[in-house]
C-alpha positions as CSV (number, residue, x, y, z in Angstrom):
1,M,120.2,72.1,100.9
2,A,123.3,71.4,102.5
3,G,123.4,70.0,106.2
4,L,120.1,69.1,106.2
5,G,119.0,65.4,107.1
6,T,115.6,63.9,107.1
7,D,114.2,60.5,108.3
8,P,113.4,58.4,105.1
9,T,111.2,56.3,106.8
10,E,109.1,59.0,108.2
11,N,105.7,59.1,106.4
12,K,105.4,62.1,105.2
13,T,105.0,63.9,101.6
14,F,107.8,65.7,100.3
15,D,106.3,69.3,101.0
16,E,106.0,68.2,104.5
17,R,109.5,67.1,104.8
18,F,110.7,70.0,103.0
19,G,108.9,72.0,105.5
20,V,110.4,70.3,108.3
21,M,113.8,70.5,107.0
22,L,113.8,74.2,106.2
23,K,111.6,75.1,109.7
24,D,115.1,72.5,111.6
25,S,117.3,74.9,109.6
26,M,116.2,78.2,110.5
27,R,115.7,76.8,114.4
28,A,119.4,75.6,114.0
29,G,120.2,79.0,112.5
30,T,118.7,81.3,114.8
31,E,119.9,79.1,118.1
32,V,123.6,79.5,116.8
33,T,123.3,83.1,116.0
34,E,121.7,83.6,119.4
35,A,124.6,81.4,121.2
36,L,127.4,83.5,119.0
37,G,125.9,86.6,120.4
38,R,125.5,85.4,124.1
39,M,129.2,84.1,124.0
40,T,130.3,87.2,122.5
41,D,128.5,89.7,124.8
42,S,129.3,87.4,128.1
43,F,133.5,87.4,126.8
44,M,133.3,91.2,126.1
45,K,131.7,91.9,129.9
46,D,134.5,89.8,131.1
47,M,137.2,91.8,129.3
48,D,135.4,94.7,130.9
49,D,135.1,93.9,134.2
50,E,138.9,92.6,134.0
51,E,139.8,96.3,132.5
52,E,138.3,97.9,135.2
53,D,139.5,95.7,138.2
54,I,143.1,96.1,137.2
55,T,143.1,100.0,136.4
56,R,141.6,100.3,140.0
57,D,144.2,97.9,141.4
58,D,146.8,98.3,139.5
59,K,148.9,99.1,142.3
60,E,147.5,96.4,144.5
61,D,148.7,92.5,145.1
62,A,147.1,90.9,142.2
63,A,147.4,87.3,143.4
64,G,144.5,85.0,142.9
65,E,143.5,87.2,140.0
66,K,143.4,86.1,136.0
67,S,146.4,87.3,134.4
68,I,146.3,88.9,130.9
69,E,147.8,85.9,129.5
70,D,145.0,83.4,131.0
71,I,142.7,86.2,129.4
72,R,144.3,85.7,126.0
73,L,144.1,81.8,126.3
74,E,140.5,82.3,127.3
75,L,139.7,84.7,124.3
76,E,141.7,82.0,121.7
77,D,139.5,79.1,122.9
78,T,136.2,80.9,122.5
79,K,137.2,82.3,119.2
80,A,138.2,78.5,118.2
81,E,134.7,77.1,119.4
82,L,133.0,80.0,117.7
83,E,135.0,79.3,114.7
84,I,133.7,75.5,114.9
85,L,130.1,76.4,115.1
86,K,130.1,79.0,112.3
87,E,131.9,76.6,109.6
88,N,129.9,73.7,110.4
89,M,126.2,75.2,111.2
90,P,123.6,74.2,108.3
91,G,123.2,77.6,105.5
92,G,125.5,80.3,105.7
93,I,126.5,83.8,108.1
94,M,127.1,87.3,106.8
95,T,127.3,90.5,108.4
96,Y,127.2,93.8,107.2
97,N,127.1,97.2,107.8
98,A,123.4,98.4,108.6
99,D,123.9,102.1,107.5
100,T,126.3,101.6,104.3
101,G,125.4,98.1,103.7
102,K,129.2,97.0,103.2
103,I,129.8,93.5,104.0
104,N,132.1,92.7,106.3
105,Y,132.1,89.0,106.7
106,V,130.9,85.9,105.1
107,N,131.3,82.2,106.1
108,Q,132.2,78.9,104.1
109,G,128.8,77.9,104.6
110,L,127.4,80.9,102.5
111,L,130.1,80.5,100.0
112,H,129.2,77.2,99.5
113,I,125.9,78.1,98.6
114,F,126.9,80.2,95.8
115,G,130.0,77.6,94.8
116,C,132.5,80.1,94.6
117,E,135.4,81.4,96.8
118,E,135.2,84.6,99.2
119,E,137.5,87.0,96.6
120,Q,135.0,85.9,93.9
121,F,132.0,86.5,96.1
122,R,133.2,89.6,97.0
123,E,133.8,90.8,93.8
124,R,130.8,89.9,92.6
125,Y,128.7,91.8,94.8
126,M,131.2,94.4,95.3
127,D,131.1,94.0,99.3
128,N,127.7,95.4,99.3
129,F,124.3,94.0,100.6
130,S,122.2,96.2,98.2
131,L,124.1,94.6,95.2
132,F,123.7,91.1,96.9
133,V,119.7,91.3,96.4
134,M,118.8,91.0,92.9
135,K,117.8,94.4,91.4
136,D,113.8,93.9,91.2
137,D,113.6,92.7,94.6
138,R,115.8,95.5,96.4
139,A,113.2,98.3,97.0
140,R,111.1,95.9,98.3
141,V,113.8,94.3,100.7
142,N,114.6,97.8,102.0
143,E,110.9,98.5,102.8
144,Q,110.7,95.4,104.6
145,I,113.7,96.1,106.6
146,E,112.7,99.4,107.5
147,S,109.4,98.3,108.5
148,Q,110.1,95.7,110.7
149,M,113.1,97.6,112.2
150,L,110.4,100.2,113.3
151,F,109.3,97.5,116.0
152,Y,111.9,94.8,116.6
153,N,115.7,94.7,116.2
154,Y,115.6,91.8,114.0
155,V,114.3,91.2,110.3
156,E,113.0,88.0,108.4
157,L,113.0,88.2,104.4
158,T,112.6,86.1,101.3
159,Y,114.7,87.3,98.4
160,R,116.4,86.5,94.9
161,V,120.1,86.4,94.3
162,E,122.0,86.0,91.0
163,N,124.7,83.5,91.5
164,L,128.2,83.8,89.4
165,M,126.5,81.6,86.7
166,D,123.7,84.5,86.6
167,E,121.5,81.6,88.1
168,I,118.9,82.7,90.6
169,T,118.8,81.7,94.1
170,Y,115.9,82.2,96.5
171,I,117.3,83.1,99.9
172,N,115.8,83.3,103.4
173,H,117.2,85.8,105.7
174,R,116.8,86.2,109.2
175,A,119.2,88.8,111.1
176,T,119.7,91.0,114.2
177,L,120.8,94.3,114.5
178,R,123.7,94.7,117.1
179,T,125.5,97.9,117.7
180,L,129.1,97.9,118.5
181,R,130.9,99.8,121.2
182,D,132.0,102.2,118.6
183,G,128.5,102.7,117.9
184,T,128.7,101.2,114.2
185,R,125.3,99.0,113.7
186,I,125.6,95.6,112.1
187,F,123.3,93.1,111.0
188,M,124.4,89.6,112.0
189,C,122.4,87.4,109.0
190,F,121.5,83.7,108.4
191,I,120.9,82.5,105.3
192,T,119.5,79.7,104.0
193,D,118.9,78.8,100.3
194,V,115.4,78.0,99.8
195,S,115.3,77.5,96.0
196,E,114.3,74.1,96.2
197,L,111.2,74.8,98.3
198,V,110.4,77.8,96.2
199,D,110.6,75.4,93.0
200,T,108.2,73.2,95.0
201,Q,105.7,75.6,95.8
202,N,105.5,77.0,92.0
203,R,105.2,73.2,90.9
204,M,102.4,73.0,93.4
205,Q,100.5,76.5,92.3
206,R,101.2,75.3,88.6
207,V,99.4,72.2,89.5
208,N,96.9,73.9,91.1
209,E,96.0,76.4,88.9
210,Q,95.8,74.1,86.1
211,L,93.0,71.8,88.0
212,Y,91.1,75.2,88.9
213,F,90.8,76.3,85.0
214,E,90.4,72.9,83.8
215,T,87.5,72.6,86.4
216,E,85.9,76.0,85.3
217,R,86.0,74.8,81.6
218,F,84.2,71.6,82.4
219,K,81.7,73.5,84.4
220,L,80.8,75.3,81.5
221,I,80.9,72.4,78.9
222,E,78.1,71.0,81.2
223,E,76.0,73.8,81.4
224,A,76.1,74.2,77.6
225,I,76.8,70.7,76.1
226,D,75.7,71.8,72.8
227,N,77.6,74.7,72.4
228,I,80.7,75.4,70.9
229,E,83.7,75.5,73.4
230,Y,87.0,77.3,73.0
231,D,90.2,77.3,75.2
232,Y,92.6,79.2,74.3
233,D,96.5,79.1,75.3
234,V,97.9,82.8,75.6
235,D,101.3,82.0,75.9
236,N,101.4,79.6,72.6
237,D,98.6,81.9,70.5
238,R,96.6,78.7,70.1
239,L,93.1,78.3,69.6
240,S,91.1,74.9,70.4
241,I,87.9,74.6,69.5
242,S,85.3,72.3,70.5
243,K,81.8,71.6,68.5
244,K,79.4,68.8,67.4
245,D,78.8,67.3,64.1
246,E,75.8,66.4,62.5
247,R,76.2,62.8,64.4
248,G,76.5,64.9,67.6
249,V,79.9,63.7,68.1
250,R,82.0,66.4,69.6
251,H,85.7,67.3,68.0
252,W,88.3,69.2,69.0
253,N,90.0,71.6,66.0
254,R,93.2,73.6,67.1
255,V,93.8,77.0,65.3
256,D,97.7,78.0,65.4
257,R,98.8,82.1,65.6
258,F,94.9,83.0,66.4
259,I,95.8,86.3,67.1
260,S,99.2,87.2,65.5
261,G,98.0,85.4,62.5
262,K,94.6,87.8,62.7
263,E,92.4,84.6,62.5
264,L,89.8,86.3,65.0
265,Q,89.2,89.2,62.6
266,K,88.7,86.8,59.6
267,R,86.3,85.0,61.6
268,V,84.2,87.5,63.0
269,Y,81.8,89.9,61.3
270,H,83.3,92.9,60.6
271,D,80.9,95.2,62.3
272,D,81.5,93.2,65.6
273,I,85.2,93.1,65.3
274,F,85.7,96.0,67.5
275,I,83.5,94.8,70.5
276,V,85.1,91.6,70.3
277,T,89.1,92.4,70.2
278,S,88.1,95.1,73.4
279,V,86.8,92.4,75.4
280,V,89.9,90.0,74.3
281,D,92.2,93.2,74.8
282,A,90.5,93.2,78.5
283,I,90.6,89.7,79.9
284,M,94.4,89.1,78.5
285,R,95.3,91.8,80.9
286,N,92.9,90.5,84.1
287,A,91.5,87.4,84.8
288,E,87.7,87.7,84.7
289,K,84.4,86.5,83.8
290,G,81.9,87.7,81.5
291,V,79.3,87.4,78.4
292,V,79.5,89.0,74.8
293,E,77.6,88.9,71.9
294,Y,78.8,88.8,68.3
295,R,78.6,87.6,64.9
296,L,80.5,84.5,63.3
297,N,80.8,84.7,59.2
298,Q,79.6,81.9,57.2
299,E,80.8,80.2,54.4
300,D,77.9,81.3,52.1
301,G,78.6,85.0,53.2
302,G,75.8,85.4,55.7
303,Y,76.5,85.3,59.7
304,L,75.2,83.7,62.6
305,W,74.6,85.3,66.3
306,Y,76.4,83.8,69.1
307,R,76.7,84.4,72.9
308,M,79.7,83.6,74.7
309,N,80.4,83.0,78.4
310,Y,84.0,83.5,79.1
311,A,86.5,83.1,81.6
312,S,90.4,84.2,81.7
313,F,92.9,82.6,84.3
314,A,96.2,84.2,85.6
315,D,99.1,82.7,87.4
316,K,100.5,84.4,90.6
317,T,102.4,87.0,88.8
318,D,98.7,88.1,87.3
319,H,99.7,87.0,83.6
320,V,97.0,85.7,82.2
321,H,97.6,82.5,80.5
322,R,94.5,80.7,79.6
323,I,90.9,81.8,78.2
324,V,88.0,79.7,77.8
325,G,84.6,79.9,76.8
326,S,81.1,78.5,75.8
327,A,79.3,79.9,72.9
328,K,75.8,79.4,71.8
329,E,74.2,80.2,68.9
330,I,71.3,82.9,69.4
331,T,70.5,83.5,65.7
332,A,66.9,83.1,66.0
333,E,66.5,84.9,69.3
334,K,68.2,88.0,67.6
335,H,65.7,87.8,64.8
336,E,62.8,87.7,67.1
337,Q,64.3,90.3,69.3
338,E,64.8,92.5,66.2
339,K,61.3,92.1,64.9
340,L,59.8,93.0,68.3
341,R,62.2,96.1,68.3
342,S,61.0,97.0,64.7
343,E,57.5,96.6,65.5
344,A,57.8,98.9,68.9
345,E,59.7,101.4,66.8
346,T,58.0,101.6,63.5
347,D,54.7,103.6,62.4
348,G,52.5,101.2,61.3
349,M,51.4,103.1,58.4
350,T,54.2,104.6,56.8
351,G,57.1,102.1,57.9
352,L,59.0,105.2,59.3
353,L,60.0,105.8,63.1
354,N,57.0,106.3,65.3
355,K,57.2,109.7,67.1
356,K,59.0,107.6,70.5
357,A,61.5,106.2,68.4
358,M,62.3,109.2,66.8
359,Q,62.8,111.2,69.6
360,L,64.7,108.4,71.7
361,S,67.4,108.1,68.3
362,C,67.5,111.8,67.5
363,A,68.5,112.4,71.3
364,E,70.9,109.7,71.1
365,H,72.4,110.9,68.2
366,L,72.9,114.4,69.2
367,G,74.2,113.6,72.6
368,G,76.9,111.5,71.3
369,S,78.0,114.6,68.7
370,E,80.8,117.0,68.8
371,V,79.9,120.9,69.0
372,T,82.1,120.9,65.8
373,D,79.4,118.4,64.1
374,C,76.7,119.8,62.1
375,H,73.4,118.3,61.7
376,A,69.9,119.4,60.4
377,L,66.7,118.9,62.1
378,F,63.6,119.0,59.7
379,M,60.1,119.6,60.8
380,I,57.6,118.7,58.0
381,D,54.1,119.6,58.1
382,T,51.9,118.3,55.1
383,D,49.7,121.5,53.8
384,N,46.0,121.0,53.3
385,F,45.8,117.2,54.7
386,K,42.7,118.1,56.3
387,S,40.9,119.1,53.2
388,V,42.0,116.0,51.9
389,N,40.2,113.9,54.7
390,D,37.2,116.2,54.6
391,T,36.6,116.0,51.0
392,L,37.8,113.1,49.5
393,G,37.4,110.9,52.7
394,H,40.0,109.2,55.2
395,S,41.4,106.2,53.1
396,T,42.6,108.9,50.4
397,G,43.8,110.7,53.6
398,D,45.7,107.2,54.3
399,D,47.3,107.4,51.0
400,T,48.5,110.9,51.1
401,I,50.2,110.0,54.2
402,K,52.2,107.3,52.7
403,F,52.8,109.1,49.6
404,V,54.2,112.1,51.5
405,A,56.1,109.2,53.6
406,D,57.6,108.2,50.3
407,C,59.0,111.5,49.1
408,I,60.5,112.0,52.3
409,R,62.3,108.9,52.2
410,K,63.1,109.2,48.6
411,V,65.0,112.7,49.1
412,F,66.7,111.9,52.1
413,R,69.6,109.7,52.8
414,E,69.6,105.9,54.1
415,N,71.7,107.2,57.0
416,D,69.2,109.8,57.7
417,L,66.8,109.6,60.5
418,V,63.2,109.9,59.5
419,G,59.9,109.4,61.5
420,R,56.4,110.8,61.5
421,M,55.5,112.5,64.7
422,G,51.8,111.9,64.2
423,G,49.1,113.1,62.0
424,D,50.5,114.7,59.0
425,E,53.8,115.8,60.4
426,F,57.2,114.2,60.0
427,M,60.6,114.6,61.4
428,V,64.0,114.2,59.6
429,L,67.4,114.3,61.4
430,M,70.0,114.6,58.4
431,N,73.4,113.5,59.7
432,H,76.6,116.1,59.2
433,A,74.8,118.3,56.8
434,T,76.0,121.4,55.5
435,E,73.3,124.7,55.5
436,Q,73.3,124.7,51.8
437,S,73.2,120.7,51.5
438,A,69.9,121.3,53.8
439,I,68.4,123.9,52.1
440,D,68.7,122.1,49.0
441,K,67.3,119.0,50.8
442,A,64.2,121.3,51.6
443,K,63.4,122.6,48.0
444,S,63.7,119.1,46.5
445,L,61.0,118.1,48.9
446,N,58.9,120.9,48.8
447,D,59.0,119.9,44.4
448,S,58.5,116.5,45.2
449,I,55.2,116.9,47.6
450,R,53.5,119.6,45.5
451,T,50.5,117.8,43.8
452,D,46.7,117.4,43.1
453,I,45.1,115.0,45.1
454,K,42.3,113.5,43.2
455,G,39.1,111.7,44.3
456,D,35.8,111.2,43.4
457,A,34.4,114.4,45.4
458,G,36.9,116.6,43.6
459,T,40.6,117.6,43.7
460,V,42.7,118.6,46.7
461,H,45.8,120.4,46.4
462,I,48.9,119.6,48.8
463,S,52.2,120.9,49.2
464,C,54.3,121.1,52.4
465,S,56.1,123.3,55.1
466,I,59.4,123.0,56.6
467,G,61.4,124.3,59.4
468,I,65.0,123.7,59.6
469,A,67.6,124.3,62.8
470,F,70.9,123.5,62.9
471,F,73.0,121.4,65.8
472,A,75.0,122.9,67.7
473,K,73.9,126.4,66.1
474,H,70.6,126.2,67.3
475,G,70.5,123.9,70.1
476,E,73.2,121.6,72.0
477,D,70.7,118.7,72.5
478,Y,67.0,117.4,71.3
479,D,64.9,119.4,73.3
480,S,66.2,123.1,72.4
481,L,66.6,122.0,68.6
482,F,63.3,120.7,68.3
483,K,62.0,124.0,69.6
484,A,64.0,126.4,66.9
485,A,62.7,123.9,63.9
486,D,59.4,124.1,65.2
487,S,59.4,128.0,65.4
488,A,60.7,127.9,61.7
489,L,58.0,125.8,60.7
490,Y,55.7,128.4,62.2
491,E,57.2,130.8,60.0
492,A,57.0,128.9,56.9
493,K,53.2,128.2,57.3
494,E,53.2,132.0,58.1
495,A,54.8,132.9,54.9
496,G,52.3,131.5,52.6
497,K,52.8,127.1,53.0
498,D,54.6,125.3,50.2
499,C,58.3,126.8,51.8
500,Y,61.1,126.3,53.7
501,R,62.3,128.3,56.6
502,V,65.7,128.3,58.5
503,Y,65.6,129.2,62.5
504,A,66.0,132.5,63.0
505,P,66.6,133.6,66.9
506,S,64.6,136.9,66.5
507,A,61.8,136.0,64.0
508,R,59.3,135.1,67.1
């Protein structure tokens, strides 16, 4: 920065010395600007006083008063002093029309900052302050000028300017608004090049950011030393992976083109790709922390479950440039959870969903469906089951329930929901069915279950009655659809059993 000196023996850091330099430069510029204003005001006042005196006493004796020639000489001396101050002060000076933005005056100090002649300067920025400011900063600069002028007659700004070499110069701008005698409003500006200071601050910011995410990364490692550690360089699309070998020694491996090369999709189990990519997309847009569970493919064709704690880091422009994570294998934990969930949701005798699990699963499935979807809800009751228990015994009755459950399981598809609602009653939610396909399934089920159950005490004939209701024709939620299917089941029993009925609103 031209014109600023520092004491090389002073025991201060570079940033402290540079800060002092900038403050001294700004203070000097302010003092010079204020001095220029005071001198101009004083001289103009003297001129006004002289004109009034001469007009009033033009016919009187002017002996002892200053002559016009004396005033002219004094003006020239003052102008010379002003020129010396302007050309030797640190930084640069600019004046421009506050209403039109037209640049009126630039001094050599300002031209020195941009390394050009006045003609080049004016041609480059077309004599307009708005074009002097870098395009991306103009709206912000205009807003700041307007807001500061609401309370003060001066402004202080920092913005960027592209020089003649299309290089960016950071400018500190301090200006005072003055109104000329003809009403013209001008800004008298003191311009300082603060590019070096901004560069220093940016370097310090990068160092601080590096220290911060390194600290966070190692905190994660300390918390889960046996985990797999991830460090993703967003700008270079490079993933570093650290994990222990069989001897407990940690090694780092690097994967280039992790996102662009679709390495993530190759490593993550196909059913979990969507959730993992959604998390990655989110944390690449904003710096945040979180937890995600997913499966990784293994060489034997299987997979292992992992739970990852992650954190992403952004620079001062909110650009995310680093993501770190620590992943723990949780396969055994997941298997235990699945076992407990299955036990809680499964009917112990048939292996089908129990009543509560069936109700919740149906309600969730229907709640996520569109009204244009078509699903069929079946209510199934085993005909003459009480006679089986009473005549042949409860052991034969249990075998009969298992037989009916197996028949239902074989007739319907794997993606259909099948559950035992209690006793000899069952429910099926057939996904994405047509009315005809549902009727065909009902006929097949009637044929499959219709049989004789034999025992030491005799033979009992069993069959099934079926009630069918369609989503969303007969109901748009579980409760209303259940009532419709149950009503249709009643109609099937009233019709003599061993048959099906589709819900008809006018039937009951």
